[in-house]
C-alpha positions in Angstrom: 69.1 111.3 85.9 71.4 110.0 83.5 74.7 111.2 83.2 75.5 109.5 80.1 73.0 111.1 77.4 76.0 111.3 74.7 76.0 108.7 72.0 79.4 109.1 71.0 81.8 106.2 71.0 84.5 106.2 73.6 86.2 104.2 71.1 86.8 106.5 68.2 89.9 108.0 69.4 93.3 109.6 68.0 96.1 107.5 67.1 98.0 108.6 70.4 95.0 108.1 72.7 95.2 104.1 71.7 99.3 104.1 72.4 98.6 105.4 76.0 95.8 103.3 76.3 97.8 100.2 75.2 100.6 101.1 77.8 97.8 101.7 80.2 96.7 97.7 79.6 100.6 96.7 80.1 100.7 98.4 83.1 97.5 97.1 84.8 98.6 93.8 83.9 101.0 94.2 86.5 98.6 94.4 89.4 97.3 91.0 88.8 100.2 89.2 87.0 101.8 88.3 90.2 98.3 86.8 91.8 98.8 83.4 90.2 102.6 83.1 91.7 102.2 84.2 95.1 101.9 81.0 96.8 104.8 79.5 94.7 107.0 82.5 95.6 106.0 81.7 99.2 107.1 78.2 98.9 110.2 78.7 96.6 111.8 81.4 98.6 110.8 80.1 101.8 108.7 83.1 102.9 105.4 84.1 104.9 102.4 84.9 103.4 103.0 88.2 105.0 106.6 88.5 103.7 104.9 87.5 99.9 102.4 90.4 100.4 104.9 93.0 100.6 105.2 92.5 96.8 101.8 94.6 97.0 102.9 96.9 99.7 106.2 98.1 98.4 104.8 98.6 95.0 101.4 100.5 95.9 103.0 102.6 98.7 105.7 103.9 96.7 103.2 104.3 93.8 101.0 106.2 96.1 104.1 108.5 97.8 105.6 109.1 94.0 102.1 110.2 92.9 103.0 113.7 95.0 106.2 114.1 92.5 104.3 113.6 89.2 102.6 117.0 88.5 106.2 118.5 89.4 107.9 116.0 86.8 105.6 116.4 84.3 105.1 120.2 84.5 108.8 120.4 84.0 109.8 117.8 81.2 105.8 117.4 79.4 103.7 114.5 79.6 105.2 112.5 76.6 108.8 112.4 78.6 106.9 111.6 81.6 104.9 108.8 80.2 108.3 107.6 78.5 110.4 107.8 81.6 107.9 105.8 83.9 107.6 103.2 81.3 111.4 103.1 81.3 111.6 102.6 85.0 108.9 99.9 85.1 110.9 97.7 82.3 114.3 98.1 84.4 112.9 97.1 87.7 110.4 94.4 86.5 113.6 92.6 84.7 115.6 93.1 88.0 112.8 91.7 90.2 112.7 88.6 87.6 116.4 88.3 87.9 116.3 88.5 91.9 117.1 85.4 94.2 115.6 86.4 97.3 112.0 88.0 98.6 113.8 91.1 100.0 115.3 91.6 96.4 112.0 91.5 94.8 110.2 93.5 96.9 113.0 96.1 96.7 112.8 96.0 93.0 108.6 96.0 93.0 109.1 99.7 94.8 111.2 100.6 91.9 108.6 99.4 89.8 105.7 101.5 91.7 108.1 104.6 91.0 107.8 104.4 87.3 104.1 103.3 87.9 102.9 106.3 89.7 104.8 108.4 86.7 103.0 106.4 84.0 99.5 106.1 85.6 98.9 109.8 86.9 100.1 111.3 83.6 98.5 108.8 81.1 95.1 109.5 82.7 95.4 113.2 82.3 96.9 112.6 78.8 93.7 110.5 77.9 91.3 113.0 79.4 93.1 115.7 77.4 93.4 114.1 74.0 90.2 111.8 73.9 87.4 112.8 71.6 83.9 112.0 72.8 83.8 113.9 76.0 85.1 113.6 79.5 82.8 110.6 80.3 84.2 108.8 77.3 87.9 109.4 78.0 87.2 107.7 81.6 85.4 104.8 80.2 88.2 104.1 77.6 90.8 104.4 80.5 88.6 102.1 82.7 88.4 99.8 79.6 92.5 99.6 79.6 92.3 98.8 83.3 90.0 96.0 82.9 91.5 94.4 80.3 95.3 94.6 81.7 93.4 93.1 85.1 91.9 90.4 83.3 95.0 89.4 80.9 97.6 89.8 83.7 96.4 86.9 85.9 96.0 84.5 82.7 99.7 85.5 81.4 101.0 85.3 85.2 99.6 82.0 85.3 100.8 80.4 82.3 104.5 82.2 82.4 104.3 81.5 86.3 103.9 77.7 85.9 107.2 77.9 83.8 108.9 79.7 86.7 107.9 82.3 89.2 110.3 84.6 87.5 108.4 84.5 84.3 106.0 86.9 84.8 108.4 89.6 85.7 110.3 89.3 82.4 107.1 89.1 80.8 106.0 92.5 82.0 109.4 93.9 81.2 109.1 92.9 77.5 105.6 94.0 77.2 106.5 97.3 78.6 109.1 97.6 76.6 106.8 97.3 73.5 104.8 100.0 75.2 107.4 102.2 75.8 108.2 102.1 71.7 104.5 102.5 70.9 104.6 105.8 73.2 107.7 107.0 71.5 106.3 106.9 67.9 102.7 107.5 68.3 102.4 109.9 70.8 103.5 113.6 69.9 105.3 115.8 72.5 103.0 117.7 74.6 104.1 121.6 75.1 104.9 122.3 78.7 102.2 123.7 80.8 102.2 127.5 81.2 102.5 126.7 85.2 105.0 124.7 86.7 103.2 122.3 89.4 104.6 122.2 93.3 105.3 119.2 95.2 102.6 120.3 97.2 99.9 121.0 94.9 98.5 117.5 95.5 98.7 118.1 99.1 96.9 121.3 98.9 94.2 120.1 96.7 93.0 117.9 99.5 91.9 120.9 101.2 88.9 120.6 98.8 86.4 118.6 100.6 85.0 116.7 97.5 88.4 115.3 96.7 89.3 114.3 100.1 86.0 112.6 100.8 86.6 110.7 97.4 89.9 109.9 98.3 89.2 108.5 101.9 86.2 106.4 100.4 88.7 105.0 97.7 90.9 104.2 100.5 88.8 102.0 102.3 87.1 100.4 99.3 90.7 99.6 98.2 91.4 98.1 101.4 88.7 95.4 100.7 90.1 95.5 96.9 93.6 94.4 97.8 92.7 92.2 100.8 91.2 89.9 98.2 93.5 90.4 95.6 96.4 89.8 97.9 95.4 87.2 100.3 92.3 85.2 98.7 94.9 83.0 96.8 96.6 81.5 99.9 93.3 79.8 101.0 92.3 78.5 97.3 95.0 76.3 97.5 95.0 76.1 93.7 98.1 75.5 91.3 99.8 78.6 89.5 97.7 77.7 86.1 94.5 77.4 88.2 94.8 80.8 90.3 95.5 82.3 86.6 92.0 81.3 85.4 90.2 82.1 88.5 91.8 85.8 88.5 91.4 85.7 84.6 87.9 85.2 85.4 87.7 87.8 88.1 89.4 90.4 85.7 86.8 89.9 82.7 84.3 90.9 84.9 86.2 94.1 86.1 86.5 95.0 82.3 82.7 94.3 81.6 81.4 96.1 84.3 83.9 99.1 83.9 82.7 99.4 80.4 78.8 98.6 80.4 78.1 97.9 83.9 78.8 101.1 85.6 77.3 103.3 82.8 74.1 101.5 82.8 74.0 101.5 86.5 74.9 105.2 86.9 72.1 106.2 84.5 69.5 104.8 86.4 70.3 105.2 90.2 72.5 108.3 89.6 76.3 108.4 91.2 75.4 108.3 94.9 72.9 105.5 94.9 74.8 103.6 92.6 77.9 104.1 94.6 76.1 103.3 97.7 74.7 100.0 96.2 77.7 98.8 94.8 80.0 99.2 98.1 77.3 97.6 100.0 77.0 94.7 97.8 81.0 94.4 97.7 81.3 94.4 101.4 79.1 91.8 101.5 80.5 89.6 99.1 83.9 90.2 101.2 82.0 89.1 104.1 80.8 86.0 102.4 84.8 85.2 101.6 85.3 85.6 105.0 82.8 83.3 106.1 83.2 80.4 103.7 86.9 80.8 103.6 87.3 76.9 104.0 84.6 76.3 101.3 86.9 76.3 98.1 84.0 76.4 95.8 81.9 79.3 97.6 85.4 81.0 98.3 86.5 80.8 94.2 82.9 81.9 93.0 83.0 85.0 95.5 86.3 86.5 94.7 85.3 85.9 91.0 82.2 87.9 91.5 84.2 90.7 93.4 84.9 91.8 89.9 81.4 93.1 89.1 81.8 95.3 92.0 85.2 96.4 91.4 84.6 97.2 87.7 81.5 99.6 88.5 83.3 101.5 91.5 86.5 102.0 89.4 84.5 103.5 86.8 82.0 105.8 88.7 84.4 107.0 91.2 87.2 108.1 88.7 84.8 110.1 86.8 83.0 111.8 89.9 86.6 112.7 91.3 87.9 114.3 88.4 84.6 115.9 88.3 84.3 117.4 92.0 88.1 118.5 92.1 88.3 122.2 91.3 91.9 121.5 90.4 93.8 120.5 87.3 93.0 117.0 86.4 96.8 115.8 86.5 96.8 117.0 90.6 93.6 115.6 90.9 94.6 112.1 89.9 97.6 112.5 91.7 96.0 113.6 95.0 93.5 110.9 94.5 96.0 108.3 93.7 98.1 109.2 96.5 95.3 108.5 99.3 93.7 105.2 97.6 97.0 103.5 96.9 98.0 103.9 100.2 94.7 101.6 101.5 95.8 99.2 98.7 99.6 99.0 99.7 98.7 98.5 103.6 96.0 95.8 103.2 97.8 92.9 101.9 100.5 93.0 104.5 97.6 93.6 107.3 95.8 90.6 106.1 99.0 88.4 106.2 99.5 89.5 110.0 96.0 89.4 110.8 95.9 85.3 109.5 99.2 84.7 111.0 97.9 85.9 114.6 94.3 84.8 114.3 92.9 82.6 111.3 92.2 82.9 107.5 88.9 84.3 107.9 89.9 87.6 110.0 91.6 89.0 107.3 88.3 89.5 105.1 86.0 90.5 107.9 88.6 93.3 108.1 88.3 94.2 104.5 84.4 94.0 104.8 84.5 96.1 107.3 86.9 98.6 105.8 84.3 99.1 102.9 81.4 99.6 105.2 83.5 102.6 106.4 84.0 104.1 103.1 80.3 104.0 102.5 79.9 106.4 105.9 82.7 108.5 104.8 81.0 108.8 101.2 77.7 109.7 102.7 79.2 112.8 104.2 79.9 114.2 100.7 76.5 113.4 99.6 75.5 116.6 98.3 79.2 116.8 96.2 77.9 113.6 94.3 75.0 115.6 93.2 77.0 118.3 92.2 79.3 115.8 90.1 76.4 114.3 88.3 75.2 117.9 87.0 78.5 118.6 86.0 78.9 115.2 84.1 75.4 115.7 82.7 76.3 118.8 81.0 79.5 117.8 79.7 77.9 114.7 78.1 75.0 117.2 76.8 77.8 119.5 75.6 79.7 116.8 73.5 76.5 115.2 72.2 75.5 118.7 71.0 78.8 119.5 69.4 78.5 116.0 67.6 75.0 116.5 66.4 76.3 119.9 64.9 79.1 118.3 63.0 76.8 115.5 61.5 74.7 118.1 60.5 77.5 120.1 58.8 78.6 117.2 57.4 75.2 116.2 55.4 75.1 119.9 54.3 78.2 119.5 52.8 77.3 116.6 51.2 74.0 118.3 49.9 76.1 120.9 48.4 78.5 118.6 46.8 75.4 116.6 45.4 74.1 119.9 44.1 77.3 121.0 42.5 77.5 117.7 40.9 74.2 117.9 39.1 
């Protein structure tokens, strides 16, 4: 049942792939970077938690909507220029957010940041998948490794810089993204323009395909639970900025580890469908524990860190499945999938804040757990599509494994011929 028979390492890649992967690390740092400073922002700028949560909402909702335009842009100016444009936008708006003096200003600049994020994320995934050696699965693992490392480092850096000033994390991202921008300009070769120019409607039309729509809706529900934890759990913990940074760094390390090692291991033993069902069920149960024990700080912290295991597994397996089941270009599939899932991630923290204000601190997490359960039900409607995705992934891995074996055999033959000539 394994979908990973290939022995090709996902970390043997061209320099251009590493440049994009590095930029991905910095980009994904932006997700968790602001987590340790959420309570500090609330206090310093006299804002309610639901108002501060709009930092996630504006960022992710704009990212979601802008995903619809990424293919339109990249098919006209090329993938490299799209990456550079996205990184440049992030540099500008993260710096402006750091210079802002009001919660409204920061929320607005985070929206601009989300525009750059959309241009970069959708295009970077397509570039890595298209340029990476070692097959499709290896490319996805590399991409998710970058995501995991970025998520792991983001809270730690955010905690350290945020302890100096809440502005620190925003300026930190601006500097790091500027470095990533230079690396992309220098190391990534200009890409030829596609033969066909994409339409803005292509991602929307792609959602007519049942497999892509099913996986997208499941991801919307899953991201609702994910960003409920990420965007609201810092408040009931009542920790300082440093301590929150350490908690979410532990969480991020688990995201990275299970993205790279846990997901392939689990999928190889259970298959895509059963691995996702089990993982989502455990994730829902963990969020329920957070809701039940919100007042118990130790249990709350442990349960939040443990969610990193389930997030890491889900990110890798789901991304591979989406890119496999979608019968459209991978850049279009990435844009359509990103549009749906980031909508869930963007709305969840704001709704969590409102639920807590109207009820209590437990209710947002009950809602997050329920959303993940709904995601399981949605996924079950596309069970046969997951089996098809697994067959495609196994065939792709087998092809690349055979190609690698042929190359090794040719190298051995060449070495033997050279040795014979020398003697």
